[in-house]
PANU-270314 format. One record per residue (C-alpha): x negated, y negated, z negated; residue in three letters. Coordinates in steps of 0.25 Angstrom, whole numbers, padded with zeros to 4 digits, always signed. Each point is the difference from the previous one (the first is absolute). Layout:
XYZALA;...
//
This chain:
-0638-0397-0540MET;+0009+0008-0008ILE;+0008+0008+0004VAL;+0011+0010-0007TYR;+0002+0011+0008ALA;+0006+0009-0012ASP;+0014-0001+0001ASN;+0005+0014-0002ALA;-0004-0003-0013ALA;+0004-0012-0003THR;+0005-0012+0005THR;-0001-0016-0003ALA;+0014-0005-0006VAL;+0005-0009+0010SER;+0006-0013-0002GLU;+0014+0004+0000ALA;-0002+0011-0011ALA;-0007-0010-0008LEU;+0009-0011+0001ALA;+0013+0010-0004ALA;-0009+0004-0012MET;-0004-0013-0006LEU;+0014-0005-0007PRO;+0000+0015-0006CYS;-0012-0003-0005LEU;+0005-0014-0007GLY;+0015-0005-0001GLU;+0008+0013+0005ILE;-0007+0009-0014TYR;+0013+0007-0005GLY;+0002+0014-0001ASN;+0009+0005+0011PRO;+0007+0010-0011SER;+0004-0011-0008SER;+0013-0005+0001LEU;-0002-0015-0002HIS;-0002-0010+0012THR;-0015+0000-0001PRO;+0000+0016+0002GLY;+0011+0000+0009GLN;-0006-0011+0009ARG;-0011+0011+0001ALA;+0009+0011+0002ALA;+0006-0007+0011GLU;-0014-0002+0007LEU;-0004+0015-0004LEU;+0011+0005+0009GLU;-0001-0010+0011GLU;-0013+0008+0002ALA;+0007+0012-0001ARG;+0008-0003+0011GLY;-0010-0006+0010GLY;-0009+0014-0001PHE;+0013+0007+0002ALA;+0005-0008+0013ARG;-0015+0002+0006HIS;+0001+0015-0001LEU;+0013+0002+0003GLY;+0005+0005-0015ALA;+0010-0005-0010ARG;-0005-0009-0011PRO;+0004+0011-0011ARG;-0010+0011+0006GLU;-0012-0010-0002ILE;-0007+0000-0013TYR;-0014-0007-0004PHE;-0012+0007-0006THR;-0014-0005-0002SER;-0005+0006+0014GLY;+0000+0011+0011GLY;-0007+0009-0011SER;+0011+0000-0010GLU;+0010+0000+0013SER;-0006+0013+0006ASP;+0000+0006-0016ASN;+0013-0004-0002GLN;+0006+0005+0014ALA;-0007+0013+0000LEU;+0002+0006-0015ARG;+0016-0006+0002SER;+0000+0009+0013ALA;-0007+0012-0007ALA;+0011-0001-0012ALA;+0012+0000+0009LEU;-0006+0010+0007GLY;-0004+0009-0012ALA;+0017-0001-0006ARG;+0002+0007+0014LYS;-0010+0011-0003GLY;-0008-0007+0012LYS;-0014-0001-0004ARG;-0008-0003+0014HIS;-0006-0013+0006ILE;-0006-0002+0014VAL;-0008-0011+0001SER;-0015-0004+0009THR;-0014+0003-0003ALA;-0004-0015+0002PHE;+0012-0005-0009GLU;-0006-0012-0010HIS;-0004+0005-0013HIS;+0012-0006-0008ALA;+0007+0012+0008VAL;-0010+0009+0001LEU;-0003+0001-0016HIS;+0015+0000-0003THR;+0001+0013+0008LEU;-0012+0005-0005GLU;+0007-0003-0014ALA;+0014+0005+0004LEU;-0007+0012+0004GLU;-0005+0003-0014LYS;+0014+0000-0004GLU;+0003+0010+0009GLY;+0004-0005+0013PHE;-0007+0005+0012SER;-0005-0011+0012VAL;-0002+0002+0013THR;-0009-0010+0006LEU;+0000-0002+0016LEU;-0013+0001+0008ASP;-0002-0013+0007ILE;-0002+0000+0015PRO;-0012-0007+0006PRO;+0006-0013+0003ASP;+0005+0000-0013GLY;+0014+0002+0002VAL;+0009+0009-0006VAL;+0012+0004+0007THR;+0015+0004-0003ALA;-0002+0014+0005GLU;-0012+0003-0011GLN;+0011-0006-0010VAL;+0011+0010+0005ARG;-0009+0012+0000ALA;-0004-0003-0013ALA;+0014-0001-0007LEU;+0004+0010-0008ARG;+0015+0004-0007PRO;-0007-0004-0013GLU;-0006-0013+0005THR;+0005-0013-0009CYS;-0008-0011+0006LEU;-0008-0003+0012VAL;-0011-0013-0002SER;-0007-0004+0013VAL;-0006-0015-0001MET;+0005-0010+0010PHE;-0015-0004+0005ALA;-0011+0005-0006ASN;-0010-0009-0006ASN;-0013+0004+0003GLU;+0002+0002+0016ILE;+0011-0008+0002GLY;+0008+0011+0008THR;+0016-0002-0001ILE;+0009+0012-0002GLN;+0012+0004+0007PRO;+0008-0003-0012ILE;+0013+0000+0006ALA;-0001+0012+0008ASP;-0004+0007-0014ILE;+0011-0006-0007GLY;+0010+0006+0010ALA;-0005+0013-0002VAL;+0001-0002-0015CYS;+0014-0006-0001ARG;+0004+0011+0010GLU;-0006+0012-0010ALA;+0005-0008-0012GLY;-0014-0003-0007VAL;-0004-0013-0008LEU;-0010-0009+0011PHE;-0009-0009-0008HIS;-0010-0009+0007THR;-0011-0008-0005ASP;+0002-0013+0009ALA;-0011-0007-0008VAL;-0008-0003+0012GLN;+0011-0002+0010ALA;+0009-0009-0008ALA;-0001-0014+0006GLY;-0008+0005+0014HIS;+0011+0009+0006LEU;+0016+0001+0001PRO;+0006+0008-0011ILE;+0015+0003-0001ASP;+0003+0012-0011VAL;+0012+0003+0006GLU;-0003+0002+0016ALA;-0014+0007-0005MET;+0007+0009-0011HIS;-0008-0004-0010ILE;+0005+0005-0015ASP;-0012-0005-0008LEU;-0011-0012+0003LEU;-0010-0008-0007SER;-0006-0012+0004LEU;-0011-0010-0007SER;+0001-0015+0000ALA;-0017-0001+0001HIS;+0000+0005+0014LYS;+0009-0009+0006PHE;-0006-0014-0007HIS;+0010+0002-0011GLY;-0008+0001-0016PRO;-0005+0013-0005LYS;+0007+0006-0010GLY;+0014-0001+0006ALA;+0006+0012+0007GLY;+0013+0006+0005MET;+0007+0012+0002LEU;+0011+0003+0008TYR;+0009+0012-0003ALA;+0012+0003+0008ARG;+0014+0000-0008GLN;+0002+0013-0006GLY;-0014+0003-0002VAL;-0003-0001-0014ALA;-0013-0005-0006LEU;-0007+0006-0011GLN;-0006-0012-0009PRO;-0016+0000-0002LEU;+0001-0010-0010ILE;+0012+0000-0011TYR;+0004-0011-0009GLY;+0010-0011+0003GLY;+0011+0000+0011ALA;-0007-0007+0011GLN;+0002+0003+0015GLU;+0012+0008-0002ARG;-0007+0009-0010GLY;-0009+0006+0008ARG;-0012-0008-0004ARG;-0001-0007-0012ALA;-0008-0012-0003GLY;+0002-0016+0001THR;+0000-0001+0016GLU;-0012-0010+0004ASN;+0007-0009+0006LEU;-0010-0009+0005ALA;-0007+0011+0008ALA;+0013+0006+0006ILE;+0004-0014+0004ARG;-0013+0000+0008GLY;+0001+0013+0006ALA;+0013-0002+0005ALA;-0005-0014+0006ALA;-0011+0007+0007ALA;+0007+0011+0005PHE;+0012-0010+0007GLN;-0013-0006+0006GLU;-0005+0011+0004ALA;+0012+0006+0007CYS;+0003-0012+0006ARG;-0013-0003+0007SER;-0002+0016+0002MET;+0000+0000+0015ALA;-0010-0012+0004GLU;-0009+0004-0011GLU;+0000+0014+0004ALA;-0003-0004+0015ALA;-0012-0009-0006ALA;-0006+0012-0008LEU;+0001+0009+0010THR;-0009-0009+0011ALA;-0009+0000-0010LEU;-0001+0013-0007ARG;-0001+0006+0015ASP;-0013-0009+0003ARG;-0005+0005-0013LEU;+0002+0014+0003ILE;-0006-0001+0014ALA;-0014-0008-0005GLY;+0000+0010-0011LEU;+0000+0012+0007THR;-0010-0005+0010ALA;-0010+0004-0011ILE;-0006+0012+0006PRO;+0006+0013-0010HIS;+0012-0007-0006THR;+0014+0003+0000VAL;+0013-0005-0002LEU;+0009+0008-0010ASN;+0013+0001+0003GLY;+0009-0003+0012ASP;-0004-0013+0007PRO;+0015-0006+0002ARG;+0008+0007-0011ARG;-0007-0006-0012ARG;+0003-0014-0006LEU;-0002-0013+0006PRO;-0013-0004-0009GLY;-0007+0014-0002ASN;-0011+0005+0005VAL;-0008+0011-0006ASN;-0014+0008+0007VAL;-0010+0008-0004CYS;-0014-0002+0003ILE;-0009+0010+0001GLU;-0014+0001-0007GLY;+0003-0012-0010ILE;+0006+0000-0014GLU;+0012-0008-0002GLY;-0002-0007-0013GLU;-0014-0005+0005SER;+0007-0005+0011LEU;+0009-0006-0008LEU;-0009-0008-0009LEU;-0007-0005+0013MET;+0013-0006+0006LEU;+0003-0006-0013ASP;-0015-0007+0000ASP;+0004-0004+0013ALA;+0013-0006-0004GLY;+0010+0012+0002ILE;+0010+0007-0008ALA;+0002+0013+0005ALA;+0003+0013-0006SER;-0004+0015+0005SER;+0015+0005-0006GLY;+0009-0002-0011SER;-0002-0010-0011ALA;+0006+0010-0009CYS;-0012+0011+0001THR;-0011-0013+0003SER;-0007+0006-0012GLY;+0000+0014+0004SER;-0012+0006+0008LEU;+0009+0011+0007ASP;+0002-0004+0015PRO;+0014-0004+0002SER;+0011+0012-0001HIS;+0007-0006+0012VAL;-0012+0001+0009LEU;-0003+0015-0004LEU;+0014+0001+0003ALA;+0000-0004+0013LEU;-0012+0009+0003GLY;-0012-0009-0001ARG;-0013+0009-0007PRO;-0003-0006-0014HIS;-0014-0007+0005GLU;+0009-0007+0012VAL;+0010-0005-0009ALA;-0010-0005-0010HIS;-0003-0011+0011GLY;+0015-0006+0002SER;+0004-0015-0001LEU;+0012-0005+0000ARG;+0004-0014+0003LEU;+0014-0005-0003SER;+0004-0014+0006LEU;+0011-0010-0004SER;+0007-0011+0005ARG;-0012-0009-0005TYR;-0009+0006+0009ASN;-0005-0007+0013ARG;-0007+0003+0012PRO;-0014-0006-0005GLU;+0001+0011-0012GLU;+0002+0011+0010VAL;-0012-0006+0008ASP;-0010-0001-0011HIS;+0005+0016-0006ILE;-0005+0006+0015LEU;-0013-0008-0001GLU;-0002+0005-0014THR;+0003+0014-0001VAL;-0008+0005+0012PRO;-0012-0009-0005ARG;+0001+0007-0013VAL;+0003+0015+0005VAL;-0013-0001+0008SER;-0008-0005-0013TYR;+0008+0012-0009LEU;-0005+0010+0012ARG;-0014-0005+0001SER;-0002+0005-0015ILE;+0008+0011+0001SER;-0008+0014-0002PRO;+0013+0006+0005VAL;+0002-0009+0013TRP;-0014+0003+0004ASP;+0003+0016-0002GLU;+0012-0004+0008LEU;-0008-0007+0012GLU;-0012+0010+0000ARG;+0011+0012+0002GLY;-0004+0007-0014ALA;+0016-0001-0002ARG;+0010-0001+0008PRO;+0010-0013+0002HIS;+0012+0001-0006LEU;+0007-0011+0007ILE;
//
C-alpha cells in the first residue's frame, strides 16, 4: 500500500482540472493577447477562469490577477502594499512569526529597504488574535499580513476579525490563503481582505498557477515588466492551460467543500487520537481550529528525518514541515515560534490528507508510526538518557 499523506506540500491534479487543461494544450493554442479569432477564443477562456475565481471568492473579475503561484503572489502583494505606504510616509508592517517564507523573506528584504516589521508572537494554540494585531498597529503602519491557515500546523486564523481591525484603522490587509483556498470558505468582502494569495497545486490544480486578489483601488506594483498582460500588472503570456486547470479545480473544491471537510475531519481526528496515544507525543496547534486534513505532532526522542525515511520505506509519504525547507537541517521556524524546544521540534511529523485518502490508509499509518517510533527510540542514546532520568522529558 502506498499512502500519500503530504497534501500540504502538493496535491494530485484532479480529473476535472486535467480535462479543463487538455484543450489548451491542443486545439486552443492562441495567445490571449492576439486580436485574431484563435487568440480571442483563448481570451474568452482566460476571462471565464477569472470570473470563476471571482465568484467563489466574493470578488470582481477585474480584481483577480494570475501569477505563477503563491510565492509570487505573496511577493507582489507585500511589495505593492509597501510601495503604497511609502508614498504616504508609512513604512511599518505587521505580520506573524510563523508565516510562510515567501512572506518572511520578502519582509526581510523590505527591512533592508528601510521598512520596520513587527512579527507577532504565536500563542500556544497557534492562533493569533485580532487584539494582538490591534495592539501592534502604529500611525505609520501600512500593511498587516496574516496567513489564513498555517502551512505546517494547520491552525486557522480569525481572518474576518483581523480584517475588521485593519479596515477600521485604514491599514491594508493581506492574507496568504495558499493552504486555505479550496478547503475553507473565503469571502474577501465580508472578511475585509484587501490582498489575497493562492496557489492551484494545493487544491488539486496544476503547479505553476497562482492567483492574487487585489481589491479595487489597491494598485499593484509589477514584479515582472514587459507586455500589458493582466492589465499591465504582470507581464508575460498567460499560461492558459494551467489557469484553466486551476479554475476547474477551485470550482470543484468549493462545490464539494462541506462534504470533504466532514470526511477529512473524521480521518484527521482518528489520526490525532492514535498518534497522541504514543507516549511523549504532543499535537501542535489547536485540535479544532485547524484545517480538516492537517495533523502535526512532535514525538520526543526521535529525529524527524529518520522517521520520514522509515515511513517512506513502509509506503507512507509524509513530511516534518514545509516542503519549501526540506533541505534545511534547522528545526521548523513554525514550531519554534509555537514555543517548542529545538530538540522537540526536530522530532515533528506532518500528515496532510486530501479527498483521495481512505480510512484503510489511516489504519496503515496508525499501525506503522508507533512501530517505527518504537524502533527509533530503541536505538537512540537520547531516548535512553530520557528514560533513565539522565535528562528530563520535555513532552
